[in-house]
C-alpha positions in Angstrom: 110.2 97.1 78.9 112.6 95.0 80.7 113.1 91.1 80.0 111.7 90.4 83.6 108.4 92.5 82.4 108.1 91.0 79.3 108.3 87.3 81.1 105.8 88.4 83.8 103.5 89.4 80.5 103.9 86.2 78.7 103.6 84.4 82.1 100.0 86.3 82.6 98.8 85.7 79.4 99.6 82.1 79.3 98.4 81.1 82.7 95.1 83.0 82.3 94.4 81.1 78.8 94.9 78.1 81.3 92.5 79.6 83.9 89.7 80.2 81.2 90.2 76.8 80.1 89.8 75.4 83.3 86.6 77.6 83.9 85.0 76.0 80.6 85.4 72.3 81.7 83.6 73.8 85.0 81.2 75.4 82.8 81.4 78.7 84.5 79.9 82.0 83.7 82.0 85.0 82.2 82.5 86.4 85.7 83.6 83.2 86.8 85.8 82.9 83.9 87.6 86.1 84.6 88.0 84.9 87.9 89.9 82.2 87.5 92.0 83.7 84.8 93.0 86.5 86.9 93.4 83.9 89.9 95.9 81.5 87.9 97.6 84.5 86.0 98.7 86.5 89.0 98.6 84.0 91.8 102.4 82.8 91.9 103.8 85.8 91.1 101.6 87.6 94.3 103.2 85.2 96.6 106.7 85.5 95.0 106.5 89.5 95.8 105.0 89.0 99.1 107.8 86.7 99.9 110.3 89.1 98.5 109.0 92.0 99.8 108.3 93.8 96.5 106.7 97.0 96.3 104.1 97.1 94.7 103.4 93.8 94.3 103.7 93.4 90.3 100.0 93.6 88.7 99.2 96.5 91.4 102.0 98.8 89.8 100.9 97.8 86.3 97.1 96.8 86.1 97.4 96.2 82.6 98.4 92.5 83.7 95.2 92.2 85.1 93.5 93.8 82.2 95.3 91.1 80.1 94.1 88.3 81.5 90.8 89.6 81.5 90.9 89.6 78.0 92.3 86.1 77.7 89.0 85.0 79.4 86.9 86.2 77.2 88.6 84.8 74.3 88.2 81.9 75.6 84.6 82.1 77.1 83.9 82.4 73.4 86.0 80.1 71.3 86.4 77.4 73.7 83.5 75.5 72.3 85.7 75.0 69.2 88.7 73.1 70.7 88.3 69.4 70.4 90.0 68.5 73.1 90.0 71.1 76.0 92.1 69.2 78.8 95.1 68.5 75.9 95.2 72.1 75.3 95.2 72.9 78.7 98.3 70.9 80.0 99.9 71.9 76.8 99.6 75.9 77.4 100.2 75.0 81.4 103.8 73.5 80.4 104.5 76.5 78.5 103.2 79.2 81.1 104.7 76.9 83.6 108.4 77.6 81.9 108.0 81.5 81.4 106.9 81.9 84.7 109.7 79.9 86.7 112.1 82.1 84.7 110.2 85.1 85.5 110.5 84.3 89.4 113.9 82.9 89.3 114.9 86.3 87.1 112.9 88.4 90.0 115.1 87.0 93.0 118.3 86.8 90.7 117.8 90.6 90.2 117.4 91.2 94.2 120.9 89.3 94.6 119.0 86.4 96.6 120.6 83.5 97.6 120.5 80.4 95.1 118.2 78.7 97.8 115.7 81.6 97.7 116.3 82.1 93.8 115.2 78.3 93.4 112.1 79.0 95.9 110.6 81.8 94.0 111.1 80.5 90.3 109.1 77.5 92.1 106.6 79.5 93.6 105.9 81.4 90.7 105.7 78.7 88.2 103.8 76.2 90.2 101.1 78.6 93.0 99.4 80.1 90.3 98.0 76.5 88.7 97.7 75.1 92.0 95.1 77.9 92.9 93.2 77.3 89.4 92.9 73.6 89.9 91.8 73.4 93.7 89.3 76.2 93.3 87.8 74.2 90.2 87.7 70.9 92.3 90.1 69.6 89.8 93.3 67.1 90.4 96.1 69.5 90.8 98.5 69.0 87.6 100.9 69.8 90.8 100.2 66.8 92.5 99.6 64.2 89.4 100.9 61.0 90.6 104.6 60.3 89.3 104.5 63.2 86.6 107.2 65.9 86.4 105.7 69.4 87.4 107.3 70.7 90.5 110.7 69.0 89.8 110.6 70.6 86.4 110.1 74.2 88.0 113.1 73.6 90.5 115.4 71.7 87.9 115.2 74.8 85.2 115.3 77.3 88.2 118.3 75.6 89.5 119.9 75.4 85.7 119.7 79.4 85.8 120.8 79.6 89.0 124.5 77.2 88.3 124.8 79.6 84.6 124.2 82.8 86.3 127.3 81.7 88.7 129.2 80.4 85.8 129.0 84.1 84.8 126.6 83.8 82.1 124.5 86.7 81.0 121.1 87.4 82.8 119.2 86.8 79.4 121.0 83.7 78.6 120.4 81.9 82.3 116.7 82.7 81.9 116.5 81.6 78.4 118.0 78.1 79.5 115.8 77.9 82.4 112.6 78.2 80.5 114.2 75.7 77.7 115.2 73.1 80.6 112.0 73.5 82.5 109.8 72.9 79.3 112.0 70.1 78.1 111.4 67.9 80.8 107.9 68.9 81.3 107.0 68.2 77.6 109.1 64.8 78.0 106.7 63.9 80.6 103.5 64.8 78.5 104.5 63.1 75.3 107.1 60.2 76.9 105.7 59.2 80.4 108.8 60.4 82.1 107.8 59.8 86.1 109.4 60.3 89.3 109.5 57.1 91.6 105.8 56.9 93.1 105.5 55.6 96.8 104.0 52.3 97.2 102.9 51.2 100.6 104.1 47.9 101.8 101.8 45.6 104.4 103.4 46.0 107.6 106.3 43.2 109.0 104.7 40.8 111.4 
C-alpha cells in the first residue's frame, strides 16, 4: 500500500466521521448518515481525480473507501448522543481531515508531475470541497466560508509548502508530512487562538 493510498484512506475515514456528525446535528436517519458520510469522504477526491483525468476514480477502483465511509456513519449514528459537544468534535475532526486530504491531493498531483500551480489547486480542491458539499447539503454555514476564519488559506499554505519542499529536493514523504503539519497548525491556531484573515467591511459611499 502506497503512502498516497494511506492518505486517501485516512482522509476518507476522518471526513466520513465529520459528515456523519453533521447528519446527527440535522437529525437524519441512518441512510442520511451514510449518504452524508460518503459525500463528505469522497467529494473532494472525486473532483480531484476528474480534473487530473485519473482513471478509475479512486473509490471506483477501490470500493473499500465507500465501505469505510458507511462503517463510520453507522458508528456515529449509534454513538453521537454520547458526545457532549458535537460541534467541537466536528471542527477538530474536520481540521485533521483537511490536513490529510490536502496532503493526499497534493501528492496525487505531484505524482503526475503537474505544475506547481496545479499541485496547489489540487491540494486545496481535495481538502475543501468534500466539507463544502457536506455543509451546503445540510444547510449549515460552510466552515470554508466562516467569516475571517483560516480554512482555504490553510490548505493553500500547506500545499504550497509541499511544492516548495519538493522543488528543494525533499523526499515526497517528507514534503507531504510537512504539508499536513503546516495546514493543521494554521487551522488549529485559528480554532484555538482566533487567528483570522482581514474581513472586508463596507463603507458608506462618498458624496
